[in-house]
N, C-alpha and C positions, 0 to 999 in steps of 0.2 A: 504494500500500500504506500502511496506517495505520502511523504511526511506532512505536507500541508493538509491533505485530505484527512489523514489520521488525526491531526490536531483539531481540525474542524469537527470531526466526529466526536471527539472527547468533549469539546466545548458545548455541543448541542445535545449530548446524551442526557436522557432523563433518569438514567440509572444512578442512584446516589453513590455507589461505589466508584463508578467511572469518574464522577465529578470530584469525589474526595481524593482518589488516588491519582487522578490526572494521567490515566493511561487507559487504552482500550481493554475491554474485558478479556480478550484473548491473551493479554500479557500478564494477567493476575498471577501472582505467586503465593505460596503459603505464607511468606512473611508479610505480603500485602494484606492478606486476610486477617492475620493476627494484628497488624497495625490498625486496620479499620475497626476491629473489635475493641481494641484498647482505647482508641481515640473517641469512639462513639458510644461507649458504655453498653455494648451488646451483652446481654445476660443469658440468652438462649441461642443454641445452634441447632438447626434442623438439617438432617440428611434426607434428601428426597430421591426416590427411584421408582421405577415402574416394574411391576411384576408381570407374570405370565398373562394376567387378565387385562393388561393394558392400562391399569389404573395407577394413579400416583400414590405412593406410600410415604410414610414419615417415620423417622427415628429422631427422638429429641435428646439433646444434651444440655445440661446446665454448665455454663462457663464458670468454673470455680477457681482455677488458677492457670498460670501460664504453662506449666509443665503438662497438665492434663490436656489443655487445648492443643499444644504442640503434638502430643501423642495422637489425639483424635485426627488431626489434619494430616499427619505424616503417615499414619498406618491404617486409617479407616476404622471400621468396626465389623464384627462378626454377626451374621443373621442366619435364620433358619430358612434355607432355600426350599425345603419341601413344602413349606407353608406359602411360598411365593410363586412356585412353579409346579405345574402338574407333572412335569417330566423330570424332576430331580428326585432321586431315590432318598428315602428317609435315613438309610444307613450311611450315606455320604453326602449329607445335605448342607453342611456348614459352608457358607459363602462369605466372602469379604465384600463390603461396600466401600468404595474408595471415592472420595470427593474429587470433582473436577472444578478447580478454582475459577475457571472462566465463566462458570454458570452462577456464581454467587450473586444473591440479591437480598435486599432488605425486605423482610416480610411486611407487607402493608396492612395486614389484619391483626397482627399480634399485639396484645395489650402491653407487653413489656418488650424492650428492644431485642429483636430477633433477626438472625441471619440464616438464610436458607441456601443450601448448595445441592445441586444435582450430582448423583453418584453413578458409577459403573460397577458391575459385578465381576468378581474374580474368584477362581476356584482355589482349592487347597494348595495347589502348586504355584499360586501367584500369577496364573495365566488368565486372560479374559475368559469369562464363561461363554462357551460356544453357543449355548442355547438362549442366552440373554437377548431379548428383542433389540435392544440398543446395539449390541455387538453384531447381530445378524445384519443390521442396516449398515454398520461400518464395513463389514465384509463385502456387502453388495456394492457399496460406493467405491471401495478400493479396486474390486474386480472390474467394475465399469471403466475406471480410468486405465487399468492395465490392459484391457482388451481393446479400448477405443482411442485412448489418448485424450479423452474429453472429460471435463468435470461436470457432473450432474448437479443441478440445483432445482429447488422446488419451493412451493409455498402452498398454503391452504386457504380456502374460503370457509370460515366457520359460521355455519347457520345455526340458529337456535330460536326457541320460543321463550318469551316471558309471559306469564299469565297470573292473574289474581282477580278477585272480585273488583268490579269497576263501578265508578260513579262519574264517569267522564262526561263532559259537556258535548263532545263530538264523538258520537258512536262510530265504530269502524265500518267501512264498506268492504264487504267480504272480497278477498283476493285482490284488493286494490291498495295494498300497503307499500308498494315499491317506492322507496326513497321519500316516503311521507315525512313531513316535518311537524314539529310542535306548532300548534296545539292539537294537530290531527294524529299524533302518536303520543302515548302516555309514558313510554319508557325510554325515550331517547337519552335522557339524562343518565340512566343506568349504563347504557352503551358507551357514552362518552367518558363516564367515570371509569368503566372497565378498560377502555383504551388507554387512559392515562396510567392506570395501575399496571397494565400489561407492559407498557413501555418502560416503567420504572423497574420491572422485573427482567428487562432485557429484550422483550419482544420487539420486533421490527415491523410496525404496522403500516400498511398501505393506506387503508381508509376503513370507515364503517358507515353503515346505512341501514334503514329499515327495509325489510324484504316484503315480498308479495303477500305472504300469509298474514291476514288480519281479519279477525272475526269475533263474534260473541256467541257464547253458548249458555243461555240462561244468564245468571249473574256473573259468569266468568268471561273476562276479556283476554283474548289471545293476541299477542303481537310477535311477529317474526322479525329477527334482526340478523345482520351479518357483519363480521369483522374479517377483513382480508389482509394478508400479510405480504411482505416483500420476499422475493426468491432469495434463498440462502442455502448453505450446505445442508444436506438431507437430515442429519441428526438435529441440527438447530431448527430446521423447519418443523420437525415433529415436536420438539420440546417446547417451542413457543406456542404451539396449539394446545399441548397438554397444560401448560401454565395458564393459558387464556381460559380454558374450561374451568380450572380451579378458581381463578379470579372471578369469573362470572357467577359461579355457584356460591362463592363466599359473599358476593354482593347481594345475591338473591336472598340468602339467609339473613343478612343484615337488614334488608328492607322488606322482609316478609312477603316476597313474591317467589314464584317457582320459575326456575330456569331449567330448560330441558333441551338436550341435543338429540332426542329420539328421532328416528327417521319418520315416524308418523305420530301426530299428537291427537288428532280427531279424524275419524273417517270422513272422506269427502273434501277435506281441506288440504292445502299444500303441505307437503312433507319437507323435512330438512335434509339436505345433502351436505357432504363435506368434499367439495370439488378440489382436486389437486392440480395445480399448474406446474409444469416442469419445463426445463430448458437444458441445453448443454453448451458449455463454453470451451473454446480452444484458446489457450494463452490469454485467458481473461476476457475473451470476446464472444458474445452470444452468436451461435452459428445457426439459429433456427430460421432466420429470414435474411434475405439480401434485397437488392434493388428490384429483383424480378419477383419477389414474393417468398413463399415458404420454400425452404431448401430441400435438396435431395436427402440430406442427412436427417432433417426433421421428419420427412415422410417415411423414411426407414424406421425411425423410432416409433412413429405412430403405428406402422404395420406390426411391429413387435408387440406393442401394448395391446392392439386389437386381438392378436393371436392368443393372448393369455387373459383377456378381459373377463371372460366368463369364470375362470377359476380364481381370479383375483378377488372375486366377491367373497371367497372364503376368509379373507383377511379384512376386507373393506365393508362387508354387509353381513354382520355376524349374528343377527337375531331374527326371529320370525317376522317381526314387523318391518324389517328392512325391505321385504319383498312386497309389502303393501304400498311402498313408495314407488317401486319400479313397475309402474303401470302406464298405459298410453295416456296422452293428453295432459300430463302433469309436469311437463318440462323435465322429466326424468327419463333416462334412456331405458329402452327395452330391447333394442337391436344392436348388433355389433356393426358399427359403421362410423365414419368420420366426415366432418364437413367444416367449411369456413363460416364462422359466425352462425352456425345452424344449431339451435338449442334442442332439436330432436335427435341429435347425434350423440353417440357415446363419447367420442373424442371430438372436441371443438377447437378450431384455430381462431381465437379472438383477434380483434383489431390489434395491430402491433406498432402503430406509429411509423409505418413504412412509406407513408405518403410524402411526396416532395413539396406539397402545398404548405406555405408558411402560415399556419392557421393563427398563431399568436399575433403576427403582424396584421393579418386581416381583421381580427377582432379588436386590435388595439392600434389603429393607424397612427396614434401619437408616439408609439414606441420607436425610439431612435437607435438604440443599441442593437447590434446584430444578435440574432437569436441563435444560440449554439445548437448544432444538430446533435441530439442525444439519441444514440442508437441502442440496440441491445435490449429492447423491452418486449420482444416477441416471446410468448409462451404458448404451450399447448395444454389444453384443459381436459383432464380425465374426470368425467361427470358421474361416475357410478357410485362411489363410496358415500357413506353417511356417518353420523356421529357414533355408531357402534364400532367403528373400525379400530383394529389394533394397529395404530399408526406406524409404528416401527416396521411391522411385518408387511403392511400394505406398501409402504414406501420401498422396502427392499425388493418386493416382488415387481413393482413398477420399474425399478432400475434394472433388474434382471431382464425383464421383457423388452425394455428399450435397447439394451445391449444386444439381445438376440436379433432385434430388427436391424441394427446397424451392421451386424456381422453376416446376416443371411443374404444369399445371392439373389433371392426372388422377392425381396421386400418391396421394391418399387412397384412391381407388378401386383402384389397383394394390396398395396395401398391404393392403386388405381381402381381395382375391382370394388373396394369397399368405400370409395368416396361417393358421398351424396350431397347434392346442393338443393334439395327440396325437403319439405315436411313429409316424412315417411308415413305419418299418420293420416294424411289426406287420402280420401277415397280414390282419387285419380292415380295414386301411386301404390295401390294395393299389391300389384305384382312385385314391385321392388321390395315392399315391406315383407312379403311372404318368403322371398328367397334369401333374406338376410338371417344369419344365426341369431337366435334369441338368447338373452341373458337368463339365468336360472330363475325359477319362480318360487323357490323355497331354499331354506338352509340345507335340506336333504339333497336337492339337486346340486347346490353349490359344493357339497361334500363329494358327490360323485365326480364332478368336474375337477376338483382338486386331486382326487385319486387318479384321474386320467392323466393329469399333468405333474404327478408326484415327482417323477424323475427329473423334470426340468428344474423344479425348485431346490432339490437336494444336490443338484450338480455343482461341482466345484466347492462343496462343503459350505455353501451359504446358509441354507436352511437345514438344521439337523433333521434326520428322518423321523425321530421320535416326536419332534414338535409338529411336523406335518401330519403324522398319524393321530396325535392327540387332537389336533384341530379338526380333522375329519370326524373323529369320534364325538367331539363336542357338538358339531353341527348336526350330526345324525341323532343326537340325544333329544333334540326338540320334537322329533316325530311330526314334522310339519309338511310332509310330502303332498298332502291334498288340502292344505290349510285354506287356500283361497276358495275352493269349492265348498268347503264346510262352513265358511263364514259368509258366503255370498248372500244368504237371506236371513242371517242371524245377526242383526245389528247389535244386540245386547252382548253377545259373545265377542263380537269384534271390538266393541268399546272396552270390554274387560281385558282383552288381550293387549290392546294399546296401553291401558293403564298399567299392566304388568311390566312393560318395558319402557315406561315414561322416563326413568332415570337410567340411562345407559352410560357407556364410557364417556 
């Protein structure tokens, strides 16, 4: 990073540690953490890490003296892996959790001064735990670079609902909440407060807005919102989403409202997805688009992702209600295809600022300074996943699929066959709709597809075979093979099922 750019990033950071230590988080050392704790009266230290269920865990420490603090930060702590992972045997289950100093942040909710740090898992031999979701993602990222010479980056669009009993002056208009502003939205202030706190915890936010879903059901008012992030390294991309979920839920508890990332909240209303945007860089330059548009390499990556999209649902759509969202006419994909700016497609290529028109000059004729050309903003959007996703595993699978596309000789031909530039749900395009591969309609189908692609995921040692097998077993345990048919005319059972999974990952 250029020195001036680095200094500007430090000066503009909202992370209190970056501001106090006057260095980027990537440069934090153990002694930096100790100095911050001493200078700011930190009394508690929390280790945070994600178990096999994809949820954030916590281990608390009281900061009693310098020697103990040094020991904790230098050597980590021991935890029971068999209680964190389904596939760790109880007779060899002790694991180490080791803090990663670059992830340290000031806990914005603790009543006493508290510092939180994200951790990685290590086994009895001091080696990274092969089955840790975080390490699986690191392995996939390293392999992608080794095989392609490219750096994979990604970010997520985090959709969620906030709901509570309402007494608002302006009742919501169903399915018309997109980018609504106060006073026509009740919870914008929670979203903006969440964005501020996420940034303080190190999250790199692109923007936030209210989403389409907005409706009332009796006395309950439901509002859908979205926070979107900036593309970063894959592990950071996942962890800023995990912290964002934590922040939003903590704010919901503070203000006595419910926050849910579930794929379906109420039958018949818009569901919530967790779209993943990705790109690849060569020598720091985005290679997804050029002056001619989307590049050959980008189309190859798309072909690879489409080839594994159906089995990726095993990591991105992990509960029965995930498949109540993946239905026609709800801006959620049901067929394996891609398109440009086409929201009925599984993979979408959004606008990427590749136009040569100087829009800022046109909108601001008084502007005298030359407007710099800022390239490298093109991404590709994977639209299948939802809030139930095990994000480390989903991202690792996406990276593997993209690498397969870059390396396969027939990727461009596959991409051409699966390109659509029309709404596939329109009646006039029924023949096109029917010839495209469908996404699974249940966890049971998703398990079958993961079993079909099992060898792909365990290749090169990225996914441990035991983890893939336990994922298949978990998906089949729901027994939802004919769930849609069973619920079709039973609205009460459908509502009960939605309620069961209202608080997902």
